[in-house]
TIVO-2410 file (N, C-alpha, C; in nm, 3 decimals):
# residues 132
REC num residu      c1      c2      c3 atome chaine
REC   1      M   0.500  -0.720  -1.699     N      A
REC   1      M   0.463  -0.834  -1.671    CA      A
REC   1      M   0.391  -0.814  -1.509     C      A
REC   2      L   0.460  -0.735  -1.426     N      A
REC   2      L   0.390  -0.703  -1.296    CA      A
REC   2      L   0.244  -0.648  -1.326     C      A
REC   3      R   0.247  -0.546  -1.421     N      A
REC   3      R   0.118  -0.466  -1.440    CA      A
REC   3      R   0.020  -0.566  -1.494     C      A
REC   4      I   0.053  -0.659  -1.581     N      A
REC   4      I  -0.039  -0.750  -1.643    CA      A
REC   4      I  -0.102  -0.845  -1.533     C      A
REC   5      A  -0.019  -0.889  -1.448     N      A
REC   5      A  -0.069  -0.992  -1.344    CA      A
REC   5      A  -0.154  -0.916  -1.245     C      A
REC   6      L  -0.128  -0.771  -1.211     N      A
REC   6      L  -0.212  -0.708  -1.129    CA      A
REC   6      L  -0.352  -0.675  -1.188     C      A
REC   7      V  -0.346  -0.646  -1.332     N      A
REC   7      V  -0.466  -0.613  -1.395    CA      A
REC   7      V  -0.551  -0.747  -1.405     C      A
REC   8      L  -0.497  -0.854  -1.429     N      A
REC   8      L  -0.581  -0.982  -1.413    CA      A
REC   8      L  -0.640  -0.996  -1.287     C      A
REC   9      L  -0.564  -0.984  -1.176     N      A
REC   9      L  -0.617  -0.986  -1.047    CA      A
REC   9      L  -0.732  -0.893  -1.032     C      A
REC  10      A  -0.716  -0.772  -1.062     N      A
REC  10      A  -0.816  -0.665  -1.054    CA      A
REC  10      A  -0.944  -0.707  -1.134     C      A
REC  11      L  -0.927  -0.756  -1.244     N      A
REC  11      L  -1.060  -0.804  -1.326    CA      A
REC  11      L  -1.128  -0.921  -1.267     C      A
REC  12      A  -1.058  -0.997  -1.188     N      A
REC  12      A  -1.109  -1.111  -1.123    CA      A
REC  12      A  -1.201  -1.064  -1.011     C      A
REC  13      A  -1.178  -0.966  -0.948     N      A
REC  13      A  -1.250  -0.932  -0.822    CA      A
REC  13      A  -1.275  -0.773  -0.813     C      A
REC  14      P  -1.336  -0.705  -0.910     N      A
REC  14      P  -1.362  -0.566  -0.894    CA      A
REC  14      P  -1.445  -0.526  -0.771     C      A
REC  15      V  -1.398  -0.435  -0.707     N      A
REC  15      V  -1.491  -0.392  -0.579    CA      A
REC  15      V  -1.480  -0.229  -0.573     C      A
REC  16      P  -1.601  -0.179  -0.537     N      A
REC  16      P  -1.599  -0.033  -0.539    CA      A
REC  16      P  -1.490   0.035  -0.424     C      A
REC  17      S  -1.445   0.161  -0.454     N      A
REC  17      S  -1.363   0.211  -0.346    CA      A
REC  17      S  -1.441   0.263  -0.227     C      A
REC  18      P  -1.363   0.260  -0.116     N      A
REC  18      P  -1.430   0.303   0.011    CA      A
REC  18      P  -1.416   0.466   0.012     C      A
REC  19      A  -1.476   0.523   0.106     N      A
REC  19      A  -1.472   0.670   0.115    CA      A
REC  19      A  -1.328   0.707   0.165     C      A
REC  20      A  -1.293   0.830   0.138     N      A
REC  20      A  -1.170   0.881   0.183    CA      A
REC  20      A  -1.151   0.865   0.329     C      A
REC  21      G  -1.042   0.839   0.391     N      A
REC  21      G  -1.039   0.832   0.526    CA      A
REC  21      G  -1.075   0.698   0.609     C      A
REC  22      A  -1.162   0.614   0.534     N      A
REC  22      A  -1.180   0.497   0.576    CA      A
REC  22      A  -1.077   0.392   0.536     C      A
REC  23      A  -1.069   0.285   0.620     N      A
REC  23      A  -0.966   0.177   0.586    CA      A
REC  23      A  -0.995   0.102   0.452     C      A
REC  24      I  -0.897   0.071   0.376     N      A
REC  24      I  -0.922   0.014   0.253    CA      A
REC  24      I  -0.880  -0.136   0.263     C      A
REC  25      T  -0.954  -0.226   0.231     N      A
REC  25      T  -0.918  -0.369   0.226    CA      A
REC  25      T  -0.807  -0.395   0.129     C      A
REC  26      P  -0.734  -0.513   0.159     N      A
REC  26      P  -0.632  -0.560   0.069    CA      A
REC  26      P  -0.679  -0.582  -0.073     C      A
REC  27      E  -0.803  -0.649  -0.080     N      A
REC  27      E  -0.857  -0.668  -0.210    CA      A
REC  27      E  -0.891  -0.549  -0.292     C      A
REC  28      V  -0.954  -0.443  -0.220     N      A
REC  28      V  -0.995  -0.326  -0.294    CA      A
REC  28      V  -0.862  -0.257  -0.335     C      A
REC  29      L  -0.752  -0.256  -0.260     N      A
REC  29      L  -0.628  -0.184  -0.299    CA      A
REC  29      L  -0.569  -0.271  -0.402     C      A
REC  30      A  -0.581  -0.403  -0.410     N      A
REC  30      A  -0.519  -0.475  -0.517    CA      A
REC  30      A  -0.588  -0.427  -0.649     C      A
REC  31      A  -0.719  -0.411  -0.657     N      A
REC  31      A  -0.780  -0.362  -0.764    CA      A
REC  31      A  -0.740  -0.221  -0.807     C      A
REC  32      E  -0.738  -0.137  -0.712     N      A
REC  32      E  -0.703   0.016  -0.726    CA      A
REC  32      E  -0.569   0.037  -0.788     C      A
REC  33      I  -0.467  -0.047  -0.740     N      A
REC  33      I  -0.326  -0.011  -0.778    CA      A
REC  33      I  -0.301  -0.043  -0.934     C      A
REC  34      V  -0.396  -0.098  -1.000     N      A
REC  34      V  -0.376  -0.095  -1.129    CA      A
REC  34      V  -0.462  -0.009  -1.213     C      A
REC  35      S  -0.536   0.079  -1.149     N      A
REC  35      S  -0.638   0.178  -1.219    CA      A
REC  35      S  -0.551   0.293  -1.269     C      A
REC  36      E  -0.601   0.379  -1.341     N      A
REC  36      E  -0.539   0.507  -1.395    CA      A
REC  36      E  -0.529   0.608  -1.283     C      A
REC  37      Q  -0.620   0.596  -1.175     N      A
REC  37      Q  -0.611   0.693  -1.059    CA      A
REC  37      Q  -0.579   0.632  -0.936     C      A
REC  38      A  -0.469   0.530  -0.956     N      A
REC  38      A  -0.411   0.458  -0.854    CA      A
REC  38      A  -0.363   0.557  -0.732     C      A
REC  39      P  -0.401   0.531  -0.598     N      A
REC  39      P  -0.333   0.604  -0.503    CA      A
REC  39      P  -0.196   0.570  -0.486     C      A
REC  40      L  -0.125   0.655  -0.422     N      A
REC  40      L   0.021   0.629  -0.380    CA      A
REC  40      L   0.017   0.529  -0.254     C      A
REC  41      V   0.094   0.422  -0.270     N      A
REC  41      V   0.104   0.326  -0.157    CA      A
REC  41      V   0.225   0.358  -0.091     C      A
REC  42      L   0.222   0.390   0.032     N      A
REC  42      L   0.338   0.406   0.115    CA      A
REC  42      L   0.361   0.309   0.219     C      A
REC  43      D   0.464   0.237   0.218     N      A
REC  43      D   0.516   0.144   0.310    CA      A
REC  43      D   0.609   0.214   0.421     C      A
REC  44      V   0.568   0.204   0.541     N      A
REC  44      V   0.652   0.274   0.642    CA      A
REC  44      V   0.716   0.176   0.734     C      A
REC  45      R   0.744   0.057   0.686     N      A
REC  45      R   0.826  -0.039   0.758    CA      A
REC  45      R   0.976  -0.013   0.730     C      A
REC  46      T   1.076  -0.109   0.792     N      A
REC  46      T   1.208  -0.105   0.766    CA      A
REC  46      T   1.240  -0.139   0.630     C      A
REC  47      Q   1.363  -0.109   0.587     N      A
REC  47      Q   1.411  -0.162   0.466    CA      A
REC  47      Q   1.415  -0.307   0.459     C      A
REC  48      A   1.452  -0.373   0.558     N      A
REC  48      A   1.454  -0.513   0.562    CA      A
REC  48      A   1.318  -0.589   0.548     C      A
REC  49      E   1.216  -0.520   0.607     N      A
REC  49      E   1.075  -0.571   0.593    CA      A
REC  49      E   1.024  -0.558   0.457     C      A
REC  50      F   1.058  -0.436   0.400     N      A
REC  50      F   1.023  -0.415   0.242    CA      A
REC  50      F   1.099  -0.509   0.165     C      A
REC  51      D   1.226  -0.538   0.186     N      A
REC  51      D   1.290  -0.611   0.083    CA      A
REC  51      D   1.232  -0.763   0.108     C      A
REC  52      A   1.189  -0.805   0.204     N      A
REC  52      A   1.132  -0.944   0.215    CA      A
REC  52      A   0.996  -0.951   0.136     C      A
REC  53      G   0.923  -0.831   0.098     N      A
REC  53      G   0.806  -0.851   0.032    CA      A
REC  53      G   0.729  -0.729   0.068     C      A
REC  54      H   0.647  -0.661  -0.043     N      A
REC  54      H   0.570  -0.557  -0.011    CA      A
REC  54      H   0.463  -0.544  -0.129     C      A
REC  55      V   0.361  -0.460  -0.094     N      A
REC  55      V   0.260  -0.435  -0.196    CA      A
REC  55      V   0.312  -0.395  -0.317     C      A
REC  56      P   0.281  -0.454  -0.430     N      A
REC  56      P   0.337  -0.413  -0.562    CA      A
REC  56      P   0.328  -0.259  -0.589     C      A
REC  57      G   0.442  -0.205  -0.624     N      A
REC  57      G   0.439  -0.065  -0.660    CA      A
REC  57      G   0.466   0.035  -0.538     C      A
REC  58      A   0.451  -0.020  -0.421     N      A
REC  58      A   0.476   0.072  -0.289    CA      A
REC  58      A   0.597   0.130  -0.294     C      A
REC  59      V   0.592   0.262  -0.225     N      A
REC  59      V   0.714   0.343  -0.204    CA      A
REC  59      V   0.757   0.311  -0.054     C      A
REC  60      L   0.873   0.303  -0.036     N      A
REC  60      L   0.927   0.289   0.113    CA      A
REC  60      L   0.987   0.414   0.161     C      A
REC  61      I   0.920   0.452   0.275     N      A
REC  61      I   0.989   0.545   0.358    CA      A
REC  61      I   0.967   0.516   0.491     C      A
REC  62      P   1.065   0.446   0.569     N      A
REC  62      P   1.036   0.424   0.715    CA      A
REC  62      P   0.978   0.526   0.802     C      A
REC  63      H   0.882   0.484   0.895     N      A
REC  63      H   0.807   0.579   0.955    CA      A
REC  63      H   0.879   0.680   1.036     C      A
REC  64      D   1.012   0.640   1.079     N      A
REC  64      D   1.096   0.734   1.165    CA      A
REC  64      D   1.171   0.839   1.073     C      A
REC  65      Q   1.150   0.818   0.948     N      A
REC  65      Q   1.223   0.906   0.845    CA      A
REC  65      Q   1.118   0.994   0.764     C      A
REC  66      L   1.008   0.965   0.780     N      A
REC  66      L   0.899   1.024   0.704    CA      A
REC  66      L   0.900   1.172   0.721     C      A
REC  67      E   0.912   1.245   0.823     N      A
REC  67      E   0.909   1.382   0.834    CA      A
REC  67      E   1.009   1.443   0.758     C      A
REC  68      S   1.129   1.409   0.759     N      A
REC  68      S   1.239   1.470   0.678    CA      A
REC  68      S   1.229   1.432   0.535     C      A
REC  69      R   1.157   1.330   0.492     N      A
REC  69      R   1.142   1.275   0.349    CA      A
REC  69      R   1.025   1.306   0.277     C      A
REC  70      L   0.927   1.385   0.331     N      A
REC  70      L   0.797   1.415   0.290    CA      A
REC  70      L   0.800   1.455   0.141     C      A
REC  71      S   0.898   1.529   0.099     N      A
REC  71      S   0.905   1.589  -0.035    CA      A
REC  71      S   0.913   1.464  -0.139     C      A
REC  72      E   0.971   1.365  -0.098     N      A
REC  72      E   0.980   1.246  -0.198    CA      A
REC  72      E   0.830   1.192  -0.242     C      A
REC  73      L   0.740   1.232  -0.160     N      A
REC  73      L   0.595   1.185  -0.194    CA      A
REC  73      L   0.522   1.267  -0.307     C      A
REC  74      G   0.582   1.375  -0.336     N      A
REC  74      G   0.527   1.481  -0.439    CA      A
REC  74      G   0.404   1.551  -0.391     C      A
REC  75      A   0.329   1.598  -0.486     N      A
REC  75      A   0.212   1.682  -0.432    CA      A
REC  75      A   0.122   1.605  -0.353     C      A
REC  76      P   0.047   1.663  -0.265     N      A
REC  76      P  -0.059   1.595  -0.174    CA      A
REC  76      P  -0.158   1.537  -0.280     C      A
REC  77      G  -0.202   1.414  -0.230     N      A
REC  77      G  -0.312   1.347  -0.297    CA      A
REC  77      G  -0.355   1.233  -0.221     C      A
REC  78      D  -0.413   1.131  -0.292     N      A
REC  78      D  -0.463   1.016  -0.215    CA      A
REC  78      D  -0.342   0.923  -0.202     C      A
REC  79      I  -0.337   0.875  -0.065     N      A
REC  79      I  -0.234   0.789  -0.010    CA      A
REC  79      I  -0.277   0.671   0.073     C      A
REC  80      V  -0.227   0.554   0.049     N      A
REC  80      V  -0.258   0.445   0.127    CA      A
REC  80      V  -0.134   0.413   0.193     C      A
REC  81      V  -0.147   0.398   0.333     N      A
REC  81      V  -0.032   0.371   0.423    CA      A
REC  81      V  -0.047   0.242   0.489     C      A
REC  82      Y   0.072   0.172   0.499     N      A
REC  82      Y   0.061   0.048   0.589    CA      A
REC  82      Y   0.212   0.017   0.638     C      A
REC  83      C   0.199  -0.076   0.738     N      A
REC  83      C   0.320  -0.116   0.798    CA      A
REC  83      C   0.303  -0.265   0.820     C      A
REC  84      R   0.348  -0.327   0.919     N      A
REC  84      R   0.322  -0.470   0.939    CA      A
REC  84      R   0.195  -0.491   1.014     C      A
REC  85      S   0.153  -0.428   1.124     N      A
REC  85      S   0.023  -0.456   1.190    CA      A
REC  85      S  -0.065  -0.339   1.210     C      A
REC  86      G  -0.005  -0.220   1.160     N      A
REC  86      G  -0.099  -0.096   1.163    CA      A
REC  86      G  -0.053   0.001   1.259     C      A
REC  87      R   0.033  -0.028   1.362     N      A
REC  87      R   0.084   0.073   1.455    CA      A
REC  87      R   0.156   0.193   1.395     C      A
REC  88      R   0.257   0.152   1.319     N      A
REC  88      R   0.344   0.260   1.251    CA      A
REC  88      R   0.260   0.344   1.162     C      A
REC  89      S   0.185   0.283   1.082     N      A
REC  89      S   0.119   0.357   0.986    CA      A
REC  89      S   0.011   0.455   1.056     C      A
REC  90      A  -0.054   0.417   1.162     N      A
REC  90      A  -0.134   0.493   1.239    CA      A
REC  90      A  -0.058   0.616   1.298     C      A
REC  91      L   0.068   0.596   1.338     N      A
REC  91      L   0.145   0.702   1.385    CA      A
REC  91      L   0.171   0.817   1.288     C      A
REC  92      V   0.205   0.777   1.162     N      A
REC  92      V   0.226   0.879   1.046    CA      A
REC  92      V   0.103   0.936   0.991     C      A
REC  93      E  -0.013   0.887   1.011     N      A
REC  93      E  -0.137   0.940   0.949    CA      A
REC  93      E  -0.149   1.086   0.966     C      A
REC  94      P  -0.143   1.125   1.100     N      A
REC  94      P  -0.166   1.281   1.124    CA      A
REC  94      P  -0.058   1.367   1.050     C      A
REC  95      L   0.051   1.319   1.049     N      A
REC  95      L   0.163   1.399   0.966    CA      A
REC  95      L   0.112   1.415   0.827     C      A
REC  96      L   0.074   1.296   0.757     N      A
REC  96      L   0.049   1.307   0.617    CA      A
REC  96      L  -0.073   1.398   0.603     C      A
REC  97      E  -0.167   1.380   0.681     N      A
REC  97      E  -0.294   1.478   0.670    CA      A
REC  97      E  -0.259   1.621   0.701     C      A
REC  98      K  -0.177   1.649   0.794     N      A
REC  98      K  -0.125   1.784   0.818    CA      A
REC  98      K  -0.066   1.846   0.683     C      A
REC  99      H  -0.026   1.768   0.602     N      A
REC  99      H   0.058   1.824   0.491    CA      A
REC  99      H  -0.043   1.792   0.359     C      A
REC 100      G  -0.170   1.771   0.383     N      A
REC 100      G  -0.267   1.773   0.274    CA      A
REC 100      G  -0.292   1.641   0.202     C      A
REC 101      F  -0.232   1.530   0.249     N      A
REC 101      F  -0.264   1.400   0.197    CA      A
REC 101      F  -0.403   1.357   0.248     C      A
REC 102      R  -0.471   1.294   0.158     N      A
REC 102      R  -0.606   1.218   0.192    CA      A
REC 102      R  -0.560   1.071   0.209     C      A
REC 103      V  -0.559   1.033   0.339     N      A
REC 103      V  -0.501   0.918   0.399    CA      A
REC 103      V  -0.607   0.803   0.420     C      A
REC 104      Q  -0.565   0.676   0.366     N      A
REC 104      Q  -0.641   0.570   0.407    CA      A
REC 104      Q  -0.546   0.465   0.456     C      A
REC 105      Q  -0.588   0.405   0.567     N      A
REC 105      Q  -0.505   0.270   0.612    CA      A
REC 105      Q  -0.528   0.163   0.549     C      A
REC 106      L  -0.434   0.071   0.508     N      A
REC 106      L  -0.452  -0.054   0.451    CA      A
REC 106      L  -0.505  -0.132   0.572     C      A
REC 107      A  -0.634  -0.174   0.562     N      A
REC 107      A  -0.705  -0.267   0.670    CA      A
REC 107      A  -0.620  -0.377   0.714     C      A
REC 108      G  -0.577  -0.411   0.831     N      A
REC 108      G  -0.493  -0.511   0.873    CA      A
REC 108      G  -0.348  -0.503   0.829     C      A
REC 109      S  -0.306  -0.401   0.754     N      A
REC 109      S  -0.182  -0.376   0.710    CA      A
REC 109      S  -0.127  -0.489   0.632     C      A
REC 110      W   0.022  -0.508   0.643     N      A
REC 110      W   0.081  -0.616   0.563    CA      A
REC 110      W   0.045  -0.744   0.612     C      A
REC 111      Q   0.010  -0.780   0.727     N      A
REC 111      Q  -0.027  -0.908   0.778    CA      A
REC 111      Q  -0.168  -0.944   0.694     C      A
REC 112      A  -0.257  -0.850   0.679     N      A
REC 112      A  -0.378  -0.879   0.608    CA      A
REC 112      A  -0.351  -0.901   0.450     C      A
REC 113      W  -0.262  -0.836   0.401     N      A
REC 113      W  -0.217  -0.835   0.259    CA      A
REC 113      W  -0.172  -0.990   0.234     C      A
REC 114      E  -0.081  -1.031   0.328     N      A
REC 114      E  -0.031  -1.159   0.305    CA      A
REC 114      E  -0.124  -1.268   0.349     C      A
REC 115      A  -0.219  -1.254   0.439     N      A
REC 115      A  -0.319  -1.347   0.470    CA      A
REC 115      A  -0.418  -1.358   0.358     C      A
REC 116      A  -0.446  -1.262   0.283     N      A
REC 116      A  -0.525  -1.259   0.165    CA      A
REC 116      A  -0.459  -1.337   0.037     C      A
REC 117      G  -0.338  -1.365   0.055     N      A
REC 117      G  -0.273  -1.438  -0.060    CA      A
REC 117      G  -0.256  -1.351  -0.176     C      A
REC 118      L  -0.239  -1.216  -0.164     N      A
REC 118      L  -0.232  -1.137  -0.281    CA      A
REC 118      L  -0.085  -1.122  -0.325     C      A
REC 119      P  -0.074  -1.091  -0.448     N      A
REC 119      P   0.076  -1.084  -0.499    CA      A
REC 119      P   0.164  -0.991  -0.417     C      A
REC 120      E   0.286  -1.024  -0.402     N      A
REC 120      E   0.381  -0.951  -0.337    CA      A
REC 120      E   0.496  -0.916  -0.436     C      A
REC 121      Q   0.549  -0.796  -0.404     N      A
REC 121      Q   0.663  -0.755  -0.491    CA      A
REC 121      Q   0.798  -0.778  -0.404     C      A
REC 122      I   0.881  -0.850  -0.477     N      A
REC 122      I   1.020  -0.868  -0.412    CA      A
REC 122      I   1.110  -0.811  -0.517     C      A
REC 123      N   1.184  -0.706  -0.486     N      A
REC 123      N   1.284  -0.644  -0.591    CA      A
REC 123      N   1.174  -0.600  -0.703     C      A
REC 124      D   1.210  -0.659  -0.837     N      A
REC 124      D   1.127  -0.629  -0.937    CA      A
REC 124      D   1.044  -0.748  -0.981     C      A
REC 125      D   1.039  -0.841  -0.897     N      A
REC 125      D   0.956  -0.964  -0.935    CA      A
REC 125      D   0.836  -0.971  -0.858     C      A
REC 126      L   0.719  -1.013  -0.926     N      A
REC 126      L   0.593  -1.029  -0.864    CA      A
REC 126      L   0.576  -1.178  -0.811     C      A
REC 127      V   0.545  -1.194  -0.705     N      A
REC 127      V   0.539  -1.338  -0.635    CA      A
REC 127      V   0.403  -1.351  -0.594     C      A
REC 128      I   0.332  -1.455  -0.658     N      A
REC 128      I   0.196  -1.486  -0.610    CA      A
REC 128      I   0.203  -1.609  -0.510     C      A
REC 129      P   0.167  -1.585  -0.382     N      A
REC 129      P   0.187  -1.695  -0.292    CA      A
REC 129      P   0.095  -1.822  -0.332     C      A
REC 130      E   0.130  -1.935  -0.284     N      A
REC 130      E   0.065  -2.047  -0.311    CA      A
REC 130      E  -0.065  -2.045  -0.204     C      A
REC 131      S  -0.168  -2.113  -0.251     N      A
REC 131      S  -0.293  -2.108  -0.171    CA      A
REC 131      S  -0.257  -2.180  -0.052     C      A
REC 132      K  -0.314  -2.139   0.063     N      A
REC 132      K  -0.290  -2.210   0.190    CA      A
REC 132      K  -0.398  -2.327   0.200     C      A
***
């Protein structure tokens, strides 16, 4: 059900992907997370922040645990990283790049995702915020 809702969202507003290293907008990421070559989405906020809502399919590793948990990310590849405002995700970008990941920041981080009214995942449920 989550995947179906995201596919419908992606079909409604397909947008080309930005170049590696550039920030990716919430709308572009929403379209990419349902594609066959979706990037890994890494949330570096706290467990409590993640539990309150996150980008659908995101993996949680708090920024202060990332170095010791890098192996959980698998082989280096494309990765989109975000936190609440962008500060913590900017702190971990050099570490990820050092280990071979091609990193993109979610432009505006979680605050921009929420402001865009995009679907949020809470536990296994997809929540589509009401229009403001």
